[in-house]
C-alpha positions in Angstrom: -10.0 47.6 123.2 -9.3 51.5 122.4 -7.4 53.7 124.9 -7.4 57.2 125.5 -3.8 58.1 125.4 -3.0 61.7 127.0 0.4 61.7 125.2 -1.7 62.2 121.7 -3.7 65.5 123.0 -0.3 66.5 124.4 1.3 66.3 121.0 -1.6 67.7 119.6 -1.5 71.0 121.4 2.4 71.6 120.2 2.4 71.6 116.2 5.8 72.8 115.0 4.7 75.5 112.6 3.0 77.7 115.8 6.2 77.9 117.8 9.1 77.9 115.2 9.8 80.6 112.6 11.2 79.7 109.0 14.7 79.8 110.3 14.2 77.1 112.5 11.4 75.3 110.7 13.7 74.5 106.9 16.4 73.2 108.7 14.7 69.9 110.2 13.8 68.7 106.8 16.7 70.0 104.6 19.9 68.6 106.2 22.3 66.6 104.2 21.3 63.1 105.6 17.8 63.8 104.3 19.2 64.6 100.7 21.6 61.5 100.6 18.5 59.2 101.7 16.4 60.6 99.0 18.7 60.3 96.5 19.0 56.6 97.5 15.1 56.1 97.4 15.2 57.4 94.5 17.8 55.1 93.2 15.9 52.1 94.7 12.7 52.8 93.4 13.7 54.7 90.1 11.6 52.5 88.0 8.1 53.3 90.1 9.0 57.0 89.9 9.6 57.3 86.9 6.6 55.7 85.8 4.7 57.6 88.7 5.4 60.9 86.9 4.6 59.1 83.6 1.3 58.6 84.6 0.3 61.6 86.4 2.7 64.1 85.2 3.8 64.5 88.8 7.7 65.4 89.1 9.4 62.0 90.8 11.7 64.6 93.5 8.1 65.6 94.2 6.9 62.3 95.4 10.2 61.8 97.2 10.4 64.9 99.1 6.4 64.2 100.4 7.7 61.0 101.8 11.0 62.4 102.9 9.6 65.0 104.7 6.7 63.0 106.1 7.9 59.9 107.2 11.9 60.1 106.2 11.3 57.8 103.2 9.7 55.4 105.6 12.0 55.0 108.2 9.6 56.8 110.8 6.2 56.5 110.0 4.8 56.6 113.5 4.8 54.1 116.4 0.8 55.5 117.8 -1.5 52.7 117.5 -4.2 54.1 114.8 -7.3 53.5 116.6 -6.1 54.6 120.4 -5.0 58.3 118.0 -8.0 58.8 116.2 -10.5 57.2 119.1 -9.0 59.9 121.8 -9.4 62.9 119.5 -12.3 61.9 118.5 -13.9 61.7 121.9 -11.7 64.1 123.8 -10.8 66.8 121.6 -13.6 68.8 121.4 -12.0 71.7 118.8 -11.5 69.0 116.4 -14.0 66.5 117.1 -16.1 66.2 114.1 -12.9 65.9 111.8 -11.7 63.0 113.9 -15.1 61.4 114.3 -15.1 61.4 110.4 -11.9 60.3 110.4 -12.3 57.3 113.1 -15.2 56.2 110.4 -13.5 56.1 107.9 -10.5 54.1 109.3 -12.9 51.0 110.2 -14.3 50.7 106.8 -10.9 50.7 105.0 -9.7 48.4 107.6 -12.9 46.6 107.4 -12.8 46.4 103.7 -8.9 45.6 103.6 -9.0 42.8 105.6 -6.9 44.6 108.0 -7.1 44.4 112.2 -8.3 47.7 113.0 -6.5 47.5 116.5 -3.0 46.5 115.1 -2.0 49.1 112.7 0.1 52.0 113.5 0.9 56.0 112.5 0.9 59.6 113.9 -0.6 60.9 116.8 -3.0 62.5 114.3 -3.6 59.1 113.1 -1.9 59.5 109.8 -0.7 56.5 108.2 2.1 54.6 105.8 5.4 56.1 104.0 3.2 59.4 102.7 1.3 59.6 106.2 -2.4 59.2 104.7 -5.1 59.9 107.1 -8.2 57.4 106.6 -10.4 59.6 104.7 -6.9 60.3 101.9 -6.4 56.8 102.0 -10.0 55.6 100.8 -10.1 58.6 98.4 -6.5 58.4 96.8 -5.0 55.8 97.8 -3.8 53.1 94.8 -3.0 49.7 94.3 0.0 50.6 92.4 1.9 47.3 91.9 -1.5 45.7 91.2 -1.5 42.8 93.7 -4.8 43.4 94.7 -4.4 45.0 98.0 -3.4 48.6 98.9 -0.6 48.4 101.3 1.1 52.3 102.0 2.5 50.8 105.2 4.7 48.7 103.5 4.8 48.0 100.1 6.9 51.5 98.9 5.2 50.9 95.1 1.8 51.7 96.2 3.4 54.5 98.8 4.9 56.2 95.8 1.5 55.8 93.8 -0.8 57.4 96.4 1.2 60.3 96.8 1.1 60.3 93.1 -2.2 59.9 92.6 -3.1 62.4 95.4 -1.4 65.5 93.8 -2.8 64.7 90.1 -6.5 64.5 92.0 -6.0 67.8 93.3 -5.2 69.1 90.4 -0.7 69.1 89.9 -0.1 70.6 86.4 2.9 68.6 84.9 5.5 71.4 83.8 4.6 74.6 85.7 6.4 76.0 88.2 5.8 76.1 91.9 7.2 79.1 93.4 9.3 82.0 92.8 11.6 84.6 94.3 10.3 88.1 95.2 11.0 91.8 96.8 9.1 93.5 99.0 8.9 96.8 99.8 9.0 98.2 103.5 5.4 99.3 103.6 3.8 96.4 102.0 0.7 95.5 104.6 1.1 92.2 106.6 -2.0 90.9 105.5 -0.9 90.4 101.7 0.8 87.9 103.2 -0.5 84.0 104.1 -1.5 83.9 107.7 -1.3 80.0 108.7 -4.0 78.9 106.9 -5.6 81.2 105.4 -4.6 82.9 102.0 -3.0 79.9 100.7 -5.1 79.9 97.7 -3.7 82.0 94.9 -6.6 84.9 94.5 -4.5 87.8 93.8 -2.6 88.6 90.3 1.3 89.3 90.0 0.2 92.7 88.7 -1.5 93.1 91.7 1.1 92.1 94.3 3.1 94.0 92.1 1.3 97.3 92.7 1.2 96.5 96.6 5.3 96.2 96.4 5.6 92.1 96.6 7.6 91.6 93.0 8.5 88.7 91.5 12.6 88.5 90.4 11.4 86.9 87.1 9.2 88.0 84.6 6.0 86.4 85.0 2.6 86.9 83.3 0.8 90.0 85.0 -2.2 88.0 85.3 -0.8 84.6 86.9 -2.5 84.2 90.2 -0.6 83.5 93.1 -0.4 83.8 96.7 2.5 85.7 98.7 4.5 84.7 101.3 7.0 86.7 104.0 9.2 83.9 105.5 11.4 85.6 108.6 15.3 84.5 108.4 17.7 85.3 111.5 18.3 88.6 110.0 15.3 89.8 107.8 12.7 87.8 105.8 12.6 86.1 102.6 9.9 86.8 100.3 8.2 84.3 97.6 5.2 84.1 95.3 3.7 80.5 95.2 1.6 79.8 91.9 -1.0 76.7 91.5 1.6 74.3 92.1 2.5 75.2 95.4 -1.0 75.5 96.4 -1.1 71.8 95.5 1.1 70.8 97.5 -0.5 72.8 100.8 -3.3 70.4 99.9 -1.1 68.2 101.3 -0.5 69.9 104.6 -2.1 73.0 105.0 1.0 75.2 105.9 3.3 77.6 103.5 6.3 76.9 105.5 6.0 73.0 105.0 5.3 73.1 101.2 8.4 75.5 100.6 10.5 72.8 102.8 8.6 70.3 100.3 9.9 72.1 97.1 13.1 72.9 98.5 14.2 69.7 99.5 12.6 68.3 95.9 14.9 70.9 93.9 18.2 70.0 96.4 17.4 65.8 95.3 16.7 66.7 91.2 19.9 68.5 91.4 21.8 65.1 92.8 19.3 62.7 90.9 21.6 60.9 87.9 19.3 61.2 84.5 
């Protein structure tokens, strides 16, 4: 029943990060409407979010921001047939065929195990599913039955979706109570290769002291041995600079993009300011 879809191959050739600068990318996700709907989502699911934060240590605003960036709080979760998406990319997208072939296998196993029709589910053009846009391997590894009804439903059940996103971050090493990023300044002669380039350099491996020696200095006082990664984001005029620490890296495990992770973090901070305690 799987059908090859040219539209899926076309979509794979134009990811937003490759064509947009930070000043163009950021406004996609940081809007008044997305912020407003995020507060409403938090209010509606406050009890679940507070339990998720209590049990995993992942801040509720981070969970909400992920769901907000991924699917507009479940409203836009993708209309592509997942079986079509994964089979098209497994067999007709050679560059990443091994990855999508593996995901197709995971998908068939999870639908069998959950008693679902593999031809009936919808998701993104890359086969990501549900409120939090889990790939099949992530579903099998991190999705949880957070309401205890015996079914792991990340498509229609926001309780399971919230618990699953929180579990994803916990399992990837989120450190409760720690910061995510720090604003920084940089001198004009800092070599470009010290900054994150695409997917490379996301893992914090240089110390704050090493960055300072190279000309990238945090605006807050940090322990010199703190490991970080440096980012240079293009504005309409000039650049802004950031040092991301461990929890920033954890956000990039969801999507290997510094701009994505920064959008999630900044949306989370806007939500946190508006959420009533």
